[in-house]
C-alpha positions as CSV (number, residue, x, y, z in Angstrom):
1,M,-22.4,-20.1,-42.0
2,S,-22.7,-17.6,-44.8
3,R,-19.9,-15.3,-45.9
4,N,-21.9,-12.2,-44.8
5,L,-22.4,-13.7,-41.4
6,L,-18.7,-14.4,-41.1
7,R,-18.0,-10.8,-42.0
8,S,-20.5,-9.5,-39.4
9,H,-18.7,-11.5,-36.7
10,R,-15.2,-10.6,-37.9
11,W,-15.6,-6.8,-37.7
12,P,-16.4,-6.5,-33.9
13,L,-13.3,-8.8,-33.3
14,L,-11.1,-6.7,-35.5
15,A,-12.3,-3.5,-33.9
16,S,-11.5,-4.9,-30.4
17,L,-8.0,-5.9,-31.5
18,L,-7.4,-2.5,-33.0
19,L,-8.6,-0.8,-29.9
20,L,-6.3,-2.9,-27.7
21,S,-3.3,-2.3,-29.9
22,A,-3.9,1.5,-29.8
23,C,-4.1,1.4,-26.0
24,Y,-1.0,-0.8,-25.5
25,Q,2.2,1.2,-25.3
26,P,5.1,-1.1,-24.5
27,G,8.0,0.3,-22.6
28,R,6.3,3.4,-21.3
29,F,7.6,4.5,-17.9
30,V,8.4,7.6,-15.7
31,W,11.7,7.9,-14.0
32,V,11.4,8.2,-10.2
33,D,12.8,11.7,-10.2
34,D,9.9,12.8,-12.5
35,Y,7.2,10.9,-10.6
36,R,4.8,13.0,-8.6
37,E,2.4,11.2,-6.3
38,P,-1.2,12.5,-6.3
39,P,-1.9,14.8,-3.4
40,P,-3.3,12.9,-0.4
41,T,-6.9,13.0,0.4
42,K,-8.0,14.3,3.8
43,Q,-8.3,10.7,5.0
44,E,-4.8,9.8,3.8
45,E,-3.2,12.7,5.6
46,S,-3.4,10.7,8.8
47,Y,-2.6,7.0,9.3
48,I,-5.6,4.7,8.7
49,I,-5.8,1.8,11.2
50,T,-6.0,-1.7,9.6
51,K,-6.5,-5.2,10.8
52,G,-3.4,-6.6,12.6
53,D,-2.1,-3.2,13.8
54,V,-1.0,-3.1,17.4
55,L,-2.5,0.0,19.2
56,N,-1.7,1.6,22.5
57,V,-5.0,3.0,23.9
58,N,-4.3,5.3,26.8
59,V,-7.1,6.6,29.0
60,W,-5.8,9.4,31.1
61,N,-5.7,8.5,34.8
62,Q,-7.4,5.2,34.1
63,G,-4.7,2.6,34.1
64,Q,-7.2,-0.3,34.4
65,I,-8.8,0.7,31.1
66,S,-5.7,1.6,29.2
67,S,-4.5,-1.2,27.0
68,R,-2.0,-2.3,24.3
69,L,-3.8,-4.6,21.9
70,R,-4.0,-5.8,18.3
71,V,-6.9,-5.0,15.9
72,R,-8.7,-8.3,15.3
73,D,-9.7,-9.8,11.9
74,D,-13.2,-8.3,12.4
75,G,-11.6,-4.8,12.6
76,R,-12.5,-4.3,16.3
77,I,-10.6,-4.0,19.6
78,S,-11.9,-4.9,23.0
79,L,-11.4,-2.6,26.0
80,P,-12.4,-3.1,29.7
81,L,-15.9,-1.7,30.6
82,I,-16.9,-0.9,27.0
83,N,-16.1,-4.2,25.2
84,D,-15.9,-4.0,21.3
85,V,-15.0,-0.8,19.4
86,D,-14.7,-0.5,15.6
87,A,-11.1,0.4,14.9
88,A,-10.1,-0.6,11.3
89,G,-10.7,2.2,8.8
90,Q,-10.4,5.0,11.4
91,T,-7.5,7.3,12.1
92,P,-6.0,7.2,15.7
93,P,-7.6,10.6,16.7
94,A,-11.1,9.4,15.4
95,L,-10.8,6.1,17.3
96,A,-9.8,8.1,20.4
97,R,-13.0,10.2,20.1
98,A,-15.1,7.1,19.6
99,V,-13.6,5.5,22.8
100,E,-14.3,8.7,24.7
101,Q,-17.9,8.7,23.7
102,K,-18.3,5.1,25.0
103,L,-16.6,6.0,28.2
104,K,-18.4,9.2,29.0
105,D,-21.2,7.5,31.1
106,L,-18.5,5.5,33.0
107,V,-15.6,7.9,33.5
108,A,-15.8,11.6,34.3
109,N,-14.4,13.7,31.4
110,P,-12.4,10.9,29.7
111,V,-9.3,11.9,27.8
112,V,-8.1,9.2,25.4
113,T,-5.1,9.0,23.1
114,V,-4.4,6.3,20.6
115,M,-0.9,5.4,19.2
116,V,0.0,2.9,16.6
117,D,2.8,0.8,18.1
118,E,3.2,-1.7,15.3
119,P,1.7,-0.9,11.9
120,Q,0.6,-3.8,9.7
121,P,3.3,-4.9,7.2
122,I,2.9,-3.8,3.6
123,K,2.2,-6.5,1.0
124,I,3.9,-6.3,-2.3
125,A,5.2,-8.7,-5.1
126,V,8.7,-8.8,-6.6
127,L,9.0,-10.4,-10.0
128,G,11.5,-10.8,-12.9
129,E,15.3,-11.2,-12.6
130,V,15.6,-11.8,-8.8
131,R,16.6,-14.9,-7.1
132,N,13.5,-15.3,-4.9
133,P,10.5,-13.8,-6.6
134,G,7.0,-13.8,-5.1
135,K,4.9,-12.0,-2.6
136,K,6.7,-10.2,0.2
137,L,5.7,-8.7,3.6
138,L,7.7,-5.6,4.5
139,E,7.7,-3.2,7.4
140,S,5.7,-0.1,6.9
141,G,7.9,2.6,5.4
142,S,10.2,0.2,3.5
143,G,11.8,1.1,0.2
144,L,13.1,-0.7,-2.8
145,L,16.3,-1.8,-1.2
146,Q,14.4,-3.8,1.4
147,A,12.2,-5.4,-1.2
148,L,15.1,-6.4,-3.4
149,S,16.9,-7.8,-0.3
150,E,13.9,-9.9,0.6
151,A,13.9,-11.2,-3.0
152,G,17.5,-12.4,-2.6
153,G,19.1,-9.9,-4.9
154,F,19.5,-9.9,-8.7
155,T,20.1,-12.8,-11.0
156,D,23.1,-12.7,-13.4
157,Y,20.8,-11.4,-16.2
158,A,19.3,-8.4,-14.4
159,R,19.9,-4.9,-15.7
160,D,20.9,-2.4,-13.1
161,D,19.0,0.4,-14.8
162,A,15.7,-1.5,-15.4
163,I,14.1,-1.7,-12.0
164,Y,10.4,-0.8,-12.0
165,V,7.6,-0.3,-9.6
166,L,4.0,-0.8,-11.0
167,R,1.6,1.2,-8.9
168,K,-2.1,2.0,-9.2
169,D,-2.4,5.7,-8.5
170,P,-5.7,7.7,-8.6
171,G,-3.9,10.4,-10.7
172,Y,-3.2,7.9,-13.5
173,Q,-5.7,6.1,-15.8
174,T,-3.6,3.0,-15.9
175,P,-1.0,1.6,-13.4
176,V,2.1,3.9,-13.6
177,R,5.4,2.3,-14.3
178,I,8.1,4.0,-12.2
179,R,11.7,3.3,-13.2
180,F,14.8,3.2,-11.0
181,S,18.5,2.5,-11.4
182,W,20.6,0.5,-9.0
183,P,23.4,3.1,-8.7
184,A,20.9,5.8,-7.7
185,L,19.3,3.5,-5.1
186,T,22.6,2.6,-3.5
187,R,23.9,6.2,-3.5
188,N,20.6,7.5,-2.1
189,E,20.2,9.9,-4.9
190,G,17.2,12.0,-5.7
191,N,13.6,10.8,-5.2
192,A,14.9,7.2,-5.1
193,S,16.2,7.9,-1.6
194,V,12.8,8.9,-0.2
195,F,10.5,6.6,-2.3
196,R,8.4,4.3,-0.1
197,L,6.5,1.2,-1.2
198,K,2.8,0.7,-0.7
199,T,0.6,-2.3,-0.3
200,G,-0.3,-3.5,-3.8
201,D,2.9,-2.3,-5.5
202,V,4.6,-4.8,-7.9
203,V,8.4,-4.6,-8.3
204,V,9.8,-5.9,-11.6
205,V,13.5,-6.3,-12.4
206,E,14.2,-6.7,-16.1
């Protein structure tokens, strides 16, 4: 291969490496007290039903139709008289309206309410200086203390002021790195006391 050809191949590679080095900013983070979650979308303002959720579907004055059931892997639920109804991806009020529509030819003026009895657990990962790292299932609404407990606590090498949550937020171009300290967590101080984990979060202890 000629020297000129080698040069022509080398420049795109060098340009790519320079671009990556410019984008990489090691150690960047935001303290939890300075972190602001993006405002929720209209859909996020109400709970979104997912596969595995246990729902209580109540049809007023129709005990034989009312049911407590789990959303199947295909995202549907089955009710007496109307069979399958799409549930996953809907809010409880939207699902209630959908059931009412299906019942209107069978029941006079149906009134339906849908409650989520058992939300699907959130799925996260805990990595770094913990005794039992890996993927974890936590109850909806869990915070960092529950995640660290599931991971067996810290190793002897963990820093109590270097606990991070990596989160993909629509308001940030890259995953945001949110920093916590163990004393603030245990004392329920500031935003650390109200911070809740979401499916997809990665907890890292350095």
